[in-house]
Structure formats: structure tokens, C-alpha cells
C-alpha positions in Angstrom: -173.7 190.3 -126.2 -171.7 191.4 -128.9 -168.8 192.3 -126.9 -168.9 188.2 -125.6 -169.1 187.4 -129.1 -166.2 189.4 -130.4 -164.4 188.2 -127.3 -165.0 184.8 -128.2 -163.7 185.1 -131.6 -160.8 187.1 -131.3 -159.1 184.3 -128.8 -160.6 181.6 -130.7 -159.2 182.8 -134.3 -156.0 183.8 -132.9 -155.0 180.7 -131.4 -155.0 179.6 -135.3 -153.7 182.8 -136.0 -150.0 181.7 -137.1 -151.1 178.5 -138.0 -150.2 176.8 -141.4 -149.8 178.2 -145.5 -149.3 177.3 -148.4 -145.6 178.8 -149.7 -146.7 180.2 -153.0 -149.8 182.3 -151.3 -147.9 183.6 -148.5 -144.5 184.3 -150.5 -147.2 186.2 -153.5 -147.7 188.5 -151.1 -145.4 189.2 -149.3 -143.2 189.2 -152.2 -145.5 192.0 -154.0 -145.5 194.1 -150.7 -141.3 194.0 -150.5 -140.9 194.9 -154.1 -143.4 197.9 -153.6 -141.2 199.0 -150.5 -138.1 199.0 -153.4 -140.0 201.6 -154.5 -141.3 199.5 -158.0 -145.7 199.7 -158.6 -147.9 196.9 -158.6 -148.3 196.2 -162.9 -146.1 199.4 -163.7 -143.2 197.7 -162.4 -144.5 193.9 -162.0 -147.1 191.9 -162.4 -149.6 191.7 -159.5 -151.6 188.6 -159.2 -154.3 191.2 -157.6 -155.8 194.6 -157.6 -152.4 196.3 -155.8 -153.7 197.8 -153.1 -153.1 195.3 -151.0 -149.6 195.5 -151.7 -149.8 198.9 -149.9 -151.6 197.3 -146.9 -148.5 194.1 -146.9 -146.1 196.7 -147.1 -147.3 198.9 -144.4 -147.3 195.9 -142.0 -144.1 195.3 -142.9 -143.0 198.8 -141.6 -145.0 198.6 -138.6 -144.3 195.0 -137.4 -141.2 193.3 -139.2 -140.0 192.0 -142.4 -141.7 188.6 -141.5 -144.5 186.7 -142.6 -147.0 187.1 -139.1 -146.8 190.7 -139.9 -149.2 190.6 -142.8 -151.8 188.4 -141.0 -152.2 191.2 -138.0 -153.4 193.9 -140.7 -156.1 190.8 -141.4 -156.8 190.2 -137.8 -157.7 193.9 -137.5 -160.2 193.5 -139.9 -161.5 190.2 -138.8 -162.2 192.0 -135.3 -164.1 194.6 -137.1 -166.1 192.7 -139.5 -167.2 190.5 -136.0 -169.6 193.2 -134.8 -171.1 193.5 -138.3 -172.0 190.0 -138.5 -174.0 190.7 -135.1 -175.6 193.6 -136.0 -177.0 191.9 -139.5 -177.9 188.8 -137.7 -179.4 190.9 -134.9 -182.1 192.4 -137.7 -183.3 189.2 -137.8 -183.2 186.8 -135.1 -183.1 187.4 -131.0 -180.1 188.6 -129.4 -179.2 185.0 -127.8 -179.7 183.4 -131.6 -177.6 186.6 -133.3 -175.1 185.4 -131.4 -174.3 182.2 -132.4 -175.2 183.2 -136.0 -172.4 185.4 -135.7 -170.2 182.4 -133.7 -171.0 179.9 -136.8 -170.0 182.5 -139.0 -167.1 183.2 -137.3 -165.9 179.1 -137.4 -167.0 178.9 -141.6 -164.0 181.3 -141.5 -160.9 182.8 -141.0 -160.4 179.8 -138.8 -159.8 177.3 -141.8 -157.3 179.3 -143.4 -155.5 182.0 -142.0 -153.3 183.7 -144.4 -154.2 187.5 -145.6 -155.7 186.3 -149.1 -157.7 188.9 -150.4 -160.5 187.3 -150.8 -160.9 187.1 -146.8 -160.6 191.1 -147.4 -163.7 191.0 -150.3 -165.7 189.0 -147.7 -165.1 191.1 -145.1 -165.5 194.8 -146.8 -168.6 193.2 -148.1 -170.3 192.4 -144.6 -169.6 196.2 -143.7 -171.0 197.3 -146.5 -173.9 195.5 -146.3 -173.9 196.7 -142.5 -173.9 200.0 -143.9 -176.8 199.4 -146.3 -178.6 198.0 -143.5 -178.1 201.4 -141.3 -179.4 203.3 -144.4 -182.4 201.3 -144.4 -183.5 201.8 -140.9 -182.2 205.7 -141.0 -182.4 207.0 -144.7 -179.2 209.0 -144.2 -177.0 209.5 -147.1 -173.4 208.7 -145.1 -174.3 205.1 -144.8 -174.3 204.8 -148.8 -171.0 206.9 -148.7 -169.8 204.1 -146.7 -171.3 201.2 -148.1 -169.4 202.4 -151.1 -166.2 203.0 -149.3 -166.7 199.2 -148.4 -166.9 198.5 -151.8 -163.7 200.4 -153.1 -161.6 198.8 -150.4 -162.9 195.3 -151.5 -162.0 196.0 -155.4 -158.4 197.9 -154.5 -157.7 194.4 -152.6 -158.5 191.9 -155.9 -161.3 192.9 -158.5 -164.0 190.8 -157.4 -165.1 192.9 -155.5 -167.2 194.5 -157.7 -169.4 191.7 -157.7 -170.4 193.1 -154.3 -171.1 196.5 -156.0 -172.6 194.7 -158.2 -175.1 193.2 -155.7 -175.2 197.0 -153.9 -176.6 198.4 -157.0 -179.1 195.8 -157.7 -180.4 196.3 -154.0 -180.6 200.3 -154.9 -182.7 199.7 -157.5 -185.2 197.6 -155.4 -184.9 200.6 -152.6 -185.8 203.4 -155.2 -188.9 202.0 -156.1 -189.9 201.5 -152.3 -189.2 204.8 -152.1 -190.9 206.5 -155.1 -193.8 204.1 -154.3 -193.8 205.1 -151.0 -194.1 209.5 -151.9 -196.6 208.6 -154.6 -200.0 209.7 -153.8 -203.3 209.7 -156.4 -200.7 209.7 -159.1 -200.2 206.0 -160.4 -198.2 206.7 -163.4 -195.6 203.7 -164.2 -192.9 206.3 -165.2 -192.9 203.4 -168.5 -189.5 205.4 -169.4 -187.7 205.1 -166.5 -189.1 201.5 -166.3 -187.5 200.2 -169.9 -184.2 202.2 -168.9 -184.1 200.1 -165.8 -185.1 197.0 -167.5 -182.4 197.4 -169.9 -180.1 198.5 -168.0 -180.8 195.0 -166.0 -180.4 193.2 -169.1 -177.1 194.7 -170.0 -176.2 193.4 -166.7 -177.1 189.7 -167.1 -175.6 190.0 -170.6 -172.0 190.8 -169.4 -172.6 188.0 -166.6 -172.6 185.9 -169.4 -169.9 186.9 -171.0 -167.6 186.2 -167.5 -169.0 183.0 -167.1 -168.4 182.3 -171.3 -165.3 180.4 -170.8 -166.4 178.1 -168.1 -169.9 178.0 -168.6 -171.6 174.5 -168.0 -175.2 173.8 -166.6 -173.5 173.5 -163.3 -171.9 176.8 -163.5 -175.2 178.3 -164.8 -177.2 176.8 -161.4 -174.6 178.1 -159.1 -173.3 181.5 -160.8 -176.3 182.5 -163.2 -179.4 181.3 -161.9 -179.0 183.1 -158.5 -179.0 187.1 -160.4 -180.9 186.1 -162.7 -183.6 185.3 -160.0 -182.4 188.6 -158.2 -183.1 191.0 -162.0 -186.7 188.7 -162.4 -187.5 190.0 -158.9 -186.8 193.3 -160.1 -188.2 193.2 -163.3 -191.7 192.6 -161.6 -191.5 195.1 -159.4 -191.0 197.3 -161.9 -193.5 196.5 -164.2 -196.3 195.8 -162.1 -196.4 198.3 -159.1 -196.6 202.1 -160.4 -194.4 204.1 -158.6 -194.9 207.9 -160.4 -193.3 209.4 -163.6 -190.3 208.9 -164.7 -188.6 212.3 -164.2 -189.4 212.1 -160.2 -188.1 208.1 -159.9 -184.8 209.0 -161.7 -184.2 211.9 -159.2 -185.1 209.3 -156.5 -182.0 206.7 -157.5 -179.9 209.5 -157.9 -180.2 210.5 -154.7 -179.0 207.1 -153.8 -176.5 206.2 -156.5 -174.1 209.5 -155.5 -173.4 209.1 -152.5 -172.5 205.3 -153.0 -170.5 206.1 -156.0 -168.8 208.9 -154.2 -167.7 206.5 -151.6 -166.9 203.7 -154.2 -164.5 206.4 -156.4 -162.6 208.1 -153.7 -160.7 205.7 -152.5 -159.8 204.2 -156.0 -158.7 208.0 -157.1 -156.3 208.2 -153.8 -155.1 204.5 -155.4 -154.8 206.2 -158.9 -151.9 209.1 -157.7 -149.0 207.4 -158.3 -149.7 205.9 -161.0 -151.0 209.3 -162.5 -148.1 210.6 -162.0 -145.9 208.6 -163.9 -148.3 207.9 -166.8 -149.0 204.2 -166.0 -152.7 203.7 -166.0 -152.6 201.6 -168.9 -150.4 199.3 -166.8 -152.3 199.3 -164.0 -155.4 199.0 -166.4 -154.1 195.9 -168.4 -152.9 194.3 -165.1 -155.8 194.7 -163.1 -158.6 193.8 -166.0 -156.6 191.9 -168.7 -154.3 189.7 -166.7 -156.7 188.2 -165.1 -158.1 186.6 -167.9 -155.0 183.8 -168.4 -156.3 182.9 -164.9 -158.7 180.6 -167.0 -156.8 178.6 -168.8 -154.6 177.5 -165.7 -156.3 177.9 -162.1 -160.2 176.5 -162.9 -161.8 174.1 -161.2 -165.0 173.3 -162.3 -168.2 172.8 -160.2 -169.6 170.0 -158.1 -171.7 168.0 -160.6 -175.6 168.3 -160.4 -175.8 165.0 -158.4 -174.2 166.6 -155.5 -177.4 169.0 -155.1 -179.1 166.0 -154.0 -177.1 166.8 -150.7 -179.3 169.5 -150.0 -182.6 167.3 -149.4 -181.9 167.6 -145.1 -181.9 170.9 -146.3 -184.9 171.2 -147.8 -186.9 168.8 -145.4 -186.0 170.1 -142.0 -186.9 173.6 -143.9 -191.1 171.9 -144.2 -191.0 170.1 -141.3 -190.4 173.5 -139.5 -192.9 175.1 -141.2 -195.3 172.5 -141.9 -195.1 171.2 -138.2 -194.3 173.7 -136.2 -196.7 172.3 -133.4 -197.6 169.3 -133.3 -194.2 167.8 -134.5 -191.9 169.1 -131.2 -191.5 166.7 -128.9 -190.4 163.4 -131.9 -188.5 166.0 -134.4 -186.3 167.3 -131.6 -185.2 163.8 -130.6 -185.0 162.7 -134.1 -182.9 165.6 -135.0 -180.3 166.0 -132.0 -179.4 162.0 -132.6 -178.9 162.3 -136.5 -176.6 165.2 -135.8 -174.9 163.1 -133.8 -174.0 160.6 -135.9 -173.9 162.2 -138.9 -171.4 164.5 -137.0 -168.9 161.3 -136.1 -169.6 159.8 -139.6 -168.1 163.1 -141.1 -165.1 161.4 -138.9 -165.2 158.5 -139.7 -166.1 158.0 -143.2 -165.0 159.9 -146.2 -168.5 160.0 -147.7 -170.7 161.6 -144.6 -168.1 164.5 -144.9 -168.4 164.9 -148.8 -171.9 164.7 -148.3 -172.3 167.7 -145.7 -169.4 169.8 -147.9 -171.8 169.0 -151.0 -174.9 170.3 -148.8 -173.5 173.6 -148.1 -172.1 174.4 -150.9 -174.8 173.7 -153.4 -177.7 176.1 -151.5 -176.9 179.3 -152.7 -179.4 178.8 -156.0 -181.8 176.9 -153.4 -181.3 180.3 -150.4 -181.8 182.8 -152.9 -184.9 181.4 -155.5 -186.5 180.8 -151.5 -186.1 184.6 -151.1 -186.9 185.7 -154.1 -190.5 183.8 -153.6 -190.8 184.8 -150.3 -190.0 188.7 -151.9 -192.3 187.9 -154.9 -195.8 187.2 -152.7 -195.0 190.1 -149.9 -196.5 193.2 -149.7 -195.2 195.4 -147.0 -198.1 196.8 -144.6 -196.3 199.3 -142.6 -192.5 200.8 -142.2 -191.0 197.8 -139.9 -192.3 195.2 -142.4 -190.7 197.2 -145.3 -187.7 197.7 -143.6 -187.4 193.7 -143.2 -188.2 193.1 -146.9 -185.3 196.1 -147.7 -182.5 193.8 -145.6 -183.8 190.6 -147.2 -183.0 192.3 -150.4 -180.3 193.3 -149.7 -178.5 189.4 -148.7 -180.5 187.9 -151.7 -178.5 190.6 -153.8 -175.2 190.0 -151.6 -175.6 185.7 -152.1 -176.5 185.8 -155.5 -173.1 188.3 -156.5 -170.7 187.5 -153.7 -171.3 183.5 -154.5 -168.8 184.4 -158.0 -165.7 184.6 -155.2 -165.8 181.4 -156.4 -164.9 181.2 -159.8 -163.3 180.1 -161.9 -161.7 178.4 -159.4 -164.1 176.1 -157.5 -162.2 174.8 -154.7 -163.7 173.9 -150.9 -161.8 176.6 -149.0 -163.0 179.2 -151.6 -166.9 178.7 -150.3 -165.1 179.7 -147.3 -164.6 183.1 -147.8 -168.6 183.4 -149.0 -170.5 181.1 -146.2 -170.9 184.1 -143.2 -173.0 185.5 -146.1 -174.8 182.4 -147.0 -175.1 181.6 -143.4 -176.4 185.2 -142.5 -179.3 185.2 -145.2 -180.3 181.5 -144.0 -180.9 183.7 -140.7 -182.9 186.1 -142.8 -185.3 183.4 -144.4 -185.5 181.8 -141.1 -187.2 184.8 -140.0 -190.3 184.6 -142.1 -190.4 180.8 -141.3 -193.7 180.0 -138.9 -192.9 180.3 -135.2 -191.1 176.8 -134.5 -189.5 174.7 -131.8 -186.3 176.9 -130.8 -184.6 173.6 -130.3 -184.8 172.7 -133.9 -182.8 175.4 -134.9 -180.8 175.0 -132.1 -179.6 171.6 -132.9 -178.7 172.6 -136.8 -176.8 175.6 -135.5 -174.9 173.4 -133.2 -174.4 170.7 -135.7 -173.1 172.7 -138.5 -171.0 174.7 -135.9 -169.5 171.6 -134.0 -168.4 170.2 -137.7 -166.7 173.3 -138.5 -164.4 173.7 -135.0 -163.9 169.5 -135.2 -163.6 168.8 -138.6 -163.4 172.3 -140.7 -161.0 174.1 -138.4 -158.9 171.3 -138.4 -158.1 170.2 -141.7 -155.5 170.9 -144.0 -156.7 173.4 -146.7 -156.6 170.3 -149.1 -158.0 167.8 -148.1 -160.6 170.1 -147.0 -164.3 169.2 -148.4 -162.6 165.6 -149.1 -162.3 163.8 -145.3 -161.6 164.4 -142.0 -157.6 164.3 -141.8 -156.4 166.6 -139.3 -152.7 168.7 -138.8 -150.2 166.5 -137.6 -147.4 168.1 -135.2 -146.6 171.7 -136.6 -142.9 173.6 -136.3 -142.0 177.3 -136.4 -140.8 177.9 -139.4 -136.5 179.0 -138.4 -135.7 181.4 -141.1 -135.2 185.1 -140.5 -138.3 185.9 -142.5 -140.3 182.7 -141.5 -141.9 182.8 -138.1 -145.4 181.2 -138.9 -146.1 177.1 -137.6 -145.8 174.9 -140.6 -145.5 171.4 -141.2 -141.9 170.0 -139.9 -140.8 169.2 -143.6 -141.6 171.7 -145.7 -139.5 173.8 -142.1 -136.4 171.6 -142.9 -136.8 172.1 -146.4 -136.7 176.0 -146.1 -134.0 176.1 -143.3 -132.0 174.3 -145.8 -132.9 176.0 -149.5 -132.9 180.0 -148.1 -129.3 180.0 -146.0 -127.5 177.6 -149.8 -129.4 179.5 -152.0 -128.1 182.9 -150.1 -124.6 181.6 -150.2 -124.8 180.7 -154.0 -126.6 183.5 -155.4 -123.9 186.3 -155.6 -125.1 190.0 -156.3 -128.3 189.9 -154.9 -130.3 188.4 -157.3 -132.1 184.0 -158.2 -134.7 183.1 -160.3 -137.1 181.0 -159.1 -139.9 179.7 -161.3 -142.4 178.2 -161.6 -144.8 179.7 -159.4 -142.9 179.6 -156.2 -142.5 183.7 -155.1 -142.0 182.1 -151.8 -138.3 182.3 -152.4 -138.0 185.5 -153.6 -139.2 186.7 -150.1 -137.6 184.1 -147.1 -134.6 184.6 -149.1 -134.3 188.3 -149.4 -133.0 188.3 -152.8 -134.5 189.8 -155.8 -136.2 189.3 -159.1 -134.9 189.7 -162.3 -138.4 189.4 -163.9 -141.4 190.8 -163.7 -143.2 187.0 -162.6 -144.6 186.6 -159.4 -146.8 182.8 -161.0 -145.8 182.3 -164.8 -148.7 181.9 -166.9 -149.1 185.3 -166.6 -146.1 185.9 -168.2 -145.9 186.2 -172.2 -145.4 183.5 -174.2 -144.0 184.7 -176.9 -139.7 184.2 -176.9 -139.9 183.5 -173.1 -136.6 181.8 -173.2 -134.4 184.0 -174.9 -136.1 186.7 -172.8 -135.2 184.9 -169.4 -132.0 183.4 -170.7 -131.7 187.6 -171.0 -132.5 188.5 -167.3 -130.4 186.0 -165.5 -127.3 187.6 -167.9 -128.2 190.9 -167.8 -128.7 191.0 -164.0 -125.6 188.6 -162.9 -127.9 185.5 -161.6 -125.2 182.9 -160.3 -128.2 180.1 -159.1 -131.4 179.5 -159.8 -134.2 177.4 -158.7 -136.5 175.3 -160.4 -139.6 174.4 -159.2 -140.3 170.8 -159.8 -144.2 170.7 -159.2 -146.1 174.1 -160.0 -149.2 174.2 -159.0 -150.5 176.4 -161.9 -148.2 177.0 -164.4 -146.8 174.2 -167.1 -143.3 172.7 -167.1 -140.0 174.4 -168.6 -139.7 173.8 -172.1 -136.9 171.3 -173.1 -135.0 173.7 -174.7 -134.8 176.3 -171.6 -133.4 172.9 -169.1 -130.7 172.6 -171.6 -129.8 176.2 -171.3 -129.7 176.4 -168.0 -128.3 174.1 -167.5 -125.1 174.7 -169.5 -125.0 178.0 -167.2 -125.5 176.6 -164.0 -123.6 173.0 -164.2 -124.0 172.2 -160.7 -127.0 171.3 -158.7 -129.4 169.3 -156.0 -132.8 168.8 -155.2 -134.3 169.7 -152.3 -137.5 168.8 -151.5 -139.5 170.4 -154.7 -136.9 173.0 -155.4 -134.4 172.0 -157.8 -131.4 174.5 -157.2 -128.3 174.8 -159.8 -125.4 177.2 -159.7 -122.2 178.0 -161.1 -119.3 177.6 -159.5 
């Protein structure tokens, strides 16, 4: 069954793999990889917007498959194909074979087909899921090598994008939980609570919450607190309760148990990072890497920000709660009428999501606001349950893995709570729902089948065929697409985008003598598609230092002999140019024309 699911998923996603783009997304990744291929290191020589590991992967893809945009998506597709069996494996631990196949396909259609650009957040999702699968395997076998594998998954995720730390934090929370389970299973007559250990763990968890609050503080409002802080708080409260109410032996023995769990995980975490650090250590530039990875991203809070949905949208979760209640309360008597009512409602709502934006948004609100509710339900389940045997203990630990992953990985949506960012997290939500469903009383199989069928069809018909800019707002299917016919193009874009770049690229290559151009603001795609070099460190201008910006820019243009420039009239994030800079550029480059959003200026 797993192979059939993999074949279906591969064929389905492969159909969409080269469709669509956001120019600055593909452009930033391609430009970073090309600069690395030219001997530059991320953060040391240019301001990479991510950790830097993705630039190495993308550079390898260019070397293997050619210098064109489709090459970036091939390694992503390979990791996706490794991810699908991991999803199936996790789902199969909670539901039966055919249900696990349905859950896996649901996770697939809510993920990569919605936006197939090789974004680092996809790698974060895939590595987090692979890490969860490794933790599941460790729970079942007790072998340390699976903890090492879970650590490697976290390390690779961090090297792609620093938000991989969220998965690592979730895994560490689970290991605290598992250490208690292992220690309590090993004690015999000694019922010591290990007060020193308990106090240490409690203080560490409190510090974790304080650090999380510090991360959230720049954008912290009530909706952000509910969406991002409450789930983590619930997991921590569950751990506190476990530590203070269930004896698990003396402190020394408990620290030893926790150490045996942490050591292989941390080893797996450190090995890839150590390898990544080698060129920075050899060039004495670790400080620039640290600054670029941990300090530079803080500038996002001033520009790349999208607030969480308002509180009233949580009413869209009511149908989920009602259906769950009916499954639990009337699992036998309401079989026939509940099946019929749900089936009719599902068809009607699905049609209405296509016809009206109100129902479309209502469904989106419902899924996006589920996270705190799911973690609350899961915490309540684990709060009242006690494992009577090894199988129940394994099952509860696996549920705890999912709760920890859900509570922390949702932070990938912070501070940019765009609809497509939910897709980088949705499969983890789906797996958590499957885990919680396994604790319901036996229910009519048709009911969950109708629910899964509705959300699968909603994704296939509505979400997969709506562009990123309309996602979560209304059903707005893609129009005709056209291959981007420039040497470094090769993906399918809208006809107007293709026309813009098919005019811009040869024109700029002709006007830009000396191999350099300057493209600003927020348009790194110009550098890659033209093959022209960037005279600055900058990919996105809001990351740049504002001190003497105009003078530094003009000096860089003069030093590199730049004869043609591109000015983005509608930047996505960065503020517009000052009047003084525009006037200075107009004097240096007196000739100009507009091509779509790009204002091109050049010398004679």
C-alpha cells in the first residue's frame, strides 16, 4: 500500500512541479546558489536570507542538472519522495492501512502541489516529519541510532532555515517526556520523586517559555498568543504535571536516563552543523555567519510581517468540534442520519467554496485555527490516561511526539501568517488529527471518510488550482501558463510574466557592459535570469544597513563600472528609494524605459 501511495503522490506532484513562481522567491535561491558557485560564501560575502545550507544544495543542483530554474525543484522533489513514506509510516501507527493511505494522500494535496517553488520551508516540513518518524521508530525499538537520525533531521532543517530550531525544540520536549516514562518504568520499590531533577527540569521549561515569549514579543497580541504561545504552554504544563505528580526515581538515575536520550540526538544534531562550519572556520568568518543567521533575520519584523487571523475566525472551527462530538457521543445510534447529513453538507459546502469567497474563507479559517484546539484536546487525553501496558505506553508517547511537533512547528508561520505558509505545516496537523482520532470510540467509518474526502477534494479542486496570491481568499484558478523562454528560465509562468522577462533579459544584457548590473528593490531574479553580477551584498534591501545607503550604493556602481540598472517600482517588502537617490541615479543613467514593474535605466 505504501508503494501505491508513493506512486500516486509522485505522479500527482510531478504534474505540478514546474508550474508557477513568485519571481523573488526563485530568484533569491538561484542568485544565492550562483554566487556560491562563483566562490562566495553565504553571510561572509553576501547576505543570504536563510542559513546557507540551501545555497549549497541548490548549487549542487545547478552543477548536476544545469543553470536553470527547474534544477532547483529536482532535489526538493527527491526529498518529497522520501517524505511520503514517512507520512504513511506515522499515520499507520494510529489508523489502519487504508485509512493511513487516505491520511497520507490528504497530507500530500495540502502540501507541495500548492506552491512547488523549492522554498526552504518545504525542507523544514519534510525534515521535521522525517525526524518525527525517527522518534516513532526509537519509541518502538529503543535504539539510540533512531535518536541520532532524528537529530540529523533537525540539523539539516536548521541548515536550510533557522526555523528548523522549532522542530528541535519540540523533539527536546518529547525527550523530557520519554525520560520520565523510561525512568518510571525502571523503578521498583523506591518511589523517590527526584526533587533536584524535577526542579531542574521545571526551571528549564520555564526558561524555554521565556525564550519563546521573547521571540514572539515584537508581534505579540492575543491572536498570536493563542496561535503560537498557548500550544507550547499546554505541552509544558503537561510535562510539569508529569514531573511533579508521578514519581520516577532518584535524581541521579533520572539525569542518567535523560542523558542517554539526549546524547545521540545532540550528536546527530551537531555532526552536519560541524561539517557546514568548516569553510567558515578555515576563513575565520564564523562571526559573520552567526550575525547573518541570528541577527539579520530580526529585520524581518519591520517589513515581512503578516498578522494572525482575528479571534472571531475561530468560530469556523465549530463544525470540527461538532463533528468530533457527534462521533464520540452518537457513534452507534446516529450512524445513518449522520452519514447522510454530513455527505450532503460536504457536497454543498464544496460547491459554495468555488462559487463564493465567504465559504472559501470559512473553510480556510477552520483549518488554520485548529492548532491550539488540537493541542488542548491532546493534552487533555494524555492528562487523564495512564498506560496499562507497553503498547499503550508506546501509543501515548507517539501522541506526545505529535503534540510537541504541532505546538512548535506552527511557529514556521510567525511572523508571516500568510495562507501559503500554513501549507508548510498542514501535514503535521493532519497527522495529529489522525493520532487523536485513534482515541475516539469506534465510529461509523463513513463519517471520517466523508470528512477526509471533503478536505481532499477541497485541496485538489480549490487549493491546488488557486495561485498563492489568492489562496485563502477566493477560488481563483490559474489561467493559461507559458514556458519562460529565456536561457535560465524553463518553468511555466503567466503569459504577461513571460513577456516581461523575454524583453527585459536580452535588453539588460545588451545595455549592461562589464558583466554587472544593479537590481533593486527586492528583485534578485533579475541577476539570475540575466547572468549579470551583483555589485552589492544584498538580495533583499530591507536586510541592508541603512547607514549611508545612498552613498555606498553609488560608490559600488562606480567601482564596478555598472552601465545599466533595474529599479523595481513595486517592491514586495522593502521601502521605496529616497528622492535624492532617484535623482542621483537619473543623472548617472539618463536613458530609461519601463518593462512591467521594472524601471530600466542605462548610460549611452
